C-alpha positions in Angstrom: 99.6 87.9 110.9 99.7 84.2 110.4 98.5 83.3 113.9 95.7 85.8 113.7 94.7 84.4 110.3 94.3 80.9 111.6 91.5 81.8 114.0 88.1 80.6 113.0 86.9 78.7 110.0 88.8 79.2 106.7 87.5 81.8 104.3 88.3 79.5 101.4 88.4 75.7 101.5 89.1 73.6 98.4 88.5 69.9 98.5 89.6 67.3 95.9 89.3 69.7 93.0 89.6 68.0 89.6 89.6 69.9 86.3 90.1 68.5 82.8 90.7 69.6 79.2 89.9 67.8 76.0 92.9 67.4 73.7 92.9 65.3 70.6 89.4 63.9 71.2 90.4 62.7 74.7 89.8 64.3 78.1 92.9 64.7 80.3 93.0 65.8 84.0 95.0 69.0 84.5 94.2 69.6 88.2 94.0 66.3 90.1 92.6 66.2 93.6 93.9 69.5 94.8 92.9 70.5 98.3 93.9 73.5 100.4 92.5 76.2 102.7 93.0 79.9 103.2 92.0 82.1 106.1 91.0 85.7 106.0 94.0 88.0 106.2 96.4 85.2 105.2 98.8 85.1 102.2 99.0 81.7 100.5 101.6 81.1 97.8 101.3 78.4 95.0 104.6 77.7 93.3 105.8 75.3 90.6 107.0 75.3 87.0 104.9 76.4 84.1 102.4 73.6 83.2 102.0 72.4 86.8 98.3 73.4 87.2 98.6 76.7 89.2 96.7 78.9 86.9 94.0 76.3 86.0 93.5 75.9 89.8 92.8 79.6 90.2 90.6 79.8 87.1 88.6 76.8 88.5 88.0 78.8 91.7 86.6 81.6 89.7 84.7 79.2 87.4 86.4 80.7 84.4 87.4 77.4 82.7 86.6 77.7 79.0 83.9 75.3 78.0 83.4 72.9 76.3 87.2 72.2 76.0 87.7 72.6 79.8 85.5 71.2 82.6 85.5 71.1 86.4 84.9 67.4 86.9 84.5 67.2 90.7 85.4 68.6 94.0 84.2 71.3 96.3 85.0 75.0 96.7 83.7 76.4 100.0 83.8 80.2 100.4 82.5 81.9 103.5 80.4 78.9 104.3 78.9 78.5 100.8 79.8 75.7 98.3 80.3 77.5 95.0 80.7 74.8 92.4 77.1 73.5 93.1 75.6 76.9 92.5 73.9 77.8 89.2 75.8 80.3 87.0 73.4 83.1 87.8 73.8 82.4 91.6 77.5 82.3 91.4 77.9 85.5 89.4 77.6 87.9 92.4 80.6 86.2 94.0 82.9 86.9 91.0 84.3 90.4 91.5 82.5 91.3 94.6 83.5 88.5 97.0 86.5 87.1 95.1 88.5 88.8 92.4 91.5 87.9 90.3 94.5 89.8 88.8 95.3 87.9 85.5 98.7 87.2 84.1 100.5 89.7 81.8 99.2 93.3 82.4 100.3 94.2 78.9 97.5 92.1 77.3 94.9 92.0 80.0 93.3 95.4 79.2 91.2 96.1 76.1 93.3 98.4 73.9 90.4 100.2 72.3 88.6 101.2 75.6 89.8 103.8 78.1 91.0 102.8 81.5 87.9 104.4 83.0 85.4 102.5 80.8 87.0 99.2 81.9 87.1 100.1 85.5 83.4 101.2 85.5 82.4 97.9 83.8 83.8 96.1 86.8 81.3 97.9 89.1 77.9 97.2 87.7 76.3 97.5 91.2 77.0 101.2 91.2 75.5 104.1 89.2 77.7 105.5 86.4 78.6 108.6 88.5 79.3 106.5 91.6 81.4 104.1 89.6 83.5 106.9 88.1 84.1 108.5 91.5 85.1 105.1 93.0 87.3 104.3 90.0 89.3 107.5 90.4 89.6 106.8 94.1 90.9 103.3 93.4 93.4 104.6 90.9 94.7 106.9 93.6 94.7 104.1 96.1 96.9 101.9 94.0 99.4 104.7 93.6 98.6 106.1 90.1 99.4 109.9 90.0 96.8 112.3 88.5 94.1 109.6 88.7 91.4 111.8 87.2 93.5 112.2 84.0 94.5 108.6 83.9 90.8 107.6 84.0 90.4 108.8 80.4 93.7 107.3 79.2 94.0 104.3 76.9 96.2 101.3 77.9 98.9 102.1 75.4 99.4 105.4 77.1 100.4 103.6 80.4 103.6 101.9 81.4 103.6 98.2 82.3 103.7 99.0 86.0 100.7 101.4 85.6 98.7 98.8 83.7 99.3 96.3 86.5 98.1 98.9 89.0 95.0 99.4 86.9 94.4 95.7 87.0 94.7 95.7 90.8 92.3 98.7 91.0 89.8 96.8 88.8 90.0 93.7 91.0 89.4 95.9 94.1 86.2 97.5 92.6 83.9 95.1 94.5 85.8 95.2 97.8 86.6 91.4 97.6 87.4 89.3 100.6 89.8 87.2 98.5 92.2 88.4 95.9 93.9 85.9 93.5 97.1 87.3 92.0 98.3 85.2 89.1 102.0 86.0 88.4 101.3 89.7 89.3 104.9 90.8 88.7 105.7 89.0 85.4 107.3 91.2 82.7 107.9 94.0 85.1 111.3 95.3 86.1 112.6 94.6 89.6 111.8 98.1 90.9 108.2 97.9 89.8 107.9 94.3 91.0 108.8 95.5 94.5 106.2 98.4 94.3 103.4 96.0 93.2 104.3 93.5 95.9 104.3 96.2 98.6 100.9 97.4 97.2 99.4 93.9 97.4 100.7 93.3 100.9 99.5 96.7 102.1 96.0 95.9 100.9 96.2 92.5 102.5 97.0 94.1 105.9 94.8 97.2 105.7 91.7 95.4 104.5 92.3 92.0 106.1 92.0 90.6 102.6 93.0 87.0 101.9 95.6 86.8 99.1 96.3 83.8 96.9 99.6 84.5 95.2 100.5 82.3 92.2 104.1 82.6 91.1 107.3 80.8 90.1 109.4 83.5 91.9 110.7 81.9 95.1 112.1 85.2 96.3 108.6 86.7 96.1 107.2 83.7 98.1 109.8 84.1 100.8 109.0 87.7 101.2 105.3 87.7 101.0 103.7 84.4 102.0 102.5 82.8 105.2 102.1 79.3 103.8 103.1 77.7 100.5 101.7 74.9 98.2 104.2 73.3 95.8 102.4 71.9 92.7 103.6 69.6 90.1 101.6 67.6 87.5 98.3 69.1 88.7 98.9 67.8 92.2 100.0 69.3 95.5 103.5 67.9 96.2 104.2 69.7 99.5 102.5 72.2 101.8 104.2 74.0 104.7 104.6 77.4 106.5 107.0 79.5 104.4 109.9 79.4 106.9 109.6 75.7 107.3 109.5 75.1 103.6 112.6 77.1 102.9 114.6 75.7 105.8 113.5 72.1 105.6 112.0 71.2 102.1 111.0 67.5 102.1 109.8 66.6 98.6 112.6 66.0 96.0 110.8 68.4 93.7 110.8 71.2 96.3 114.4 70.5 97.0 115.2 70.8 93.3 113.4 74.2 93.1 115.3 75.5 96.2 118.6 74.3 94.8 118.0 76.2 91.6 118.0 79.6 93.3 121.1 81.5 92.4 122.8 82.8 95.5 125.0 85.9 95.8 127.4 83.6 97.6 127.8 81.4 94.5 131.3 81.4 93.1 132.1 82.8 89.7 131.7 80.2 87.0 129.9 77.8 89.3 127.3 75.8 87.5 123.6 76.4 88.4 121.7 73.5 89.8 118.8 72.3 87.5 116.1 69.8 87.6 116.7 67.4 84.7 114.1 67.0 82.0 110.8 68.9 81.8 107.2 68.8 82.8 105.5 66.0 80.8 102.8 66.9 78.4 99.2 65.9 78.9 98.8 62.2 78.6 102.5 61.5 79.4 102.1 61.0 83.1 102.1 57.4 84.3 100.0 55.9 87.1 102.6 56.7 89.8 104.2 59.8 91.1 104.1 62.6 88.4 107.7 63.6 89.3 109.1 60.0 89.0 110.8 60.5 85.6 112.8 63.5 86.9 113.3 62.4 90.5 116.8 61.5 91.9 115.2 59.3 94.6 113.1 57.3 92.1 112.6 53.5 92.8 110.2 51.0 91.1 107.4 51.6 93.5 107.3 55.3 92.5 106.0 54.4 89.0 103.3 52.0 90.3 101.6 53.9 93.2 100.4 57.5 93.5 101.7 58.9 96.8 99.2 60.8 99.0 100.1 63.8 101.2 101.4 62.7 104.5 102.6 64.6 107.6 106.3 65.2 107.9 106.2 67.8 110.6 103.9 70.3 112.4 101.7 71.9 109.7 104.0 70.3 107.1 103.0 67.6 104.6 104.5 66.1 101.4 103.5 63.4 98.9 106.4 61.0 98.4 106.6 57.2 98.9 110.1 57.5 100.4 109.0 60.0 103.0 105.9 57.8 103.8 108.1 54.8 104.2 110.5 56.7 106.5 
């Protein structure tokens, strides 16, 4: 699938995206110069700890950053040959839902509790008549594996399990037959059996509809199983990018190595201490002028705090942002 997905121009190409938020009367960048591409039919994973800019990046693509607190400062988002950030809101609106759709975090709170599932599904298909939208909504519920979809159409969210709510969210995202589906932590708060079912559903849609899938997660096992390529984010920046096999076999950035080392293995001995990355992600305004990972990095040297490293090649289709790697 990966080789096929690389043919032709990318479906999505993000160039130097910068998004900021105002906190305490001062504006702070949360996404800083993020660039990546995604081909039709490809699965791209974005990983990193909470607070690294993954969700803000995805919300920026959909132009859902809450204003006036949040603002897309600069950059370009090219989708199917069209630059989206320069479009007026009314010209961008047809893209949201019909060309690119998003599954939001936490299915438990993403649905309106006072509206039936059917009402919320039909609202996501304004381009259809009410009768057509209902018929398609029931078909979508069946497509995502919900039993007795006609009955579930009239159910309220509290009458559904967590896994069924997530399936409803996926059905809602598919209402416009999007070319790109952004899944932000799609298996969070679900048990492992339901997680596997949701992942298989997403990958099945990716294959059957040749739909591009942007998978945002902190679950490295999910990434290893599902993705073609991976972006590693930290401090609102891309720290490393590589094909998934290359990233797991040969991680280059010290942050990526720390993430990989933190995975608990079945081969780990009883009582063996887990590997951790010391410290935590700094708050807004606490990053210095150098590498955002410098205060937690085992390789740190004085130059790391003075200069911001750029992504540099470290292998075929593999790049990382580290002064030490660049010097090597």
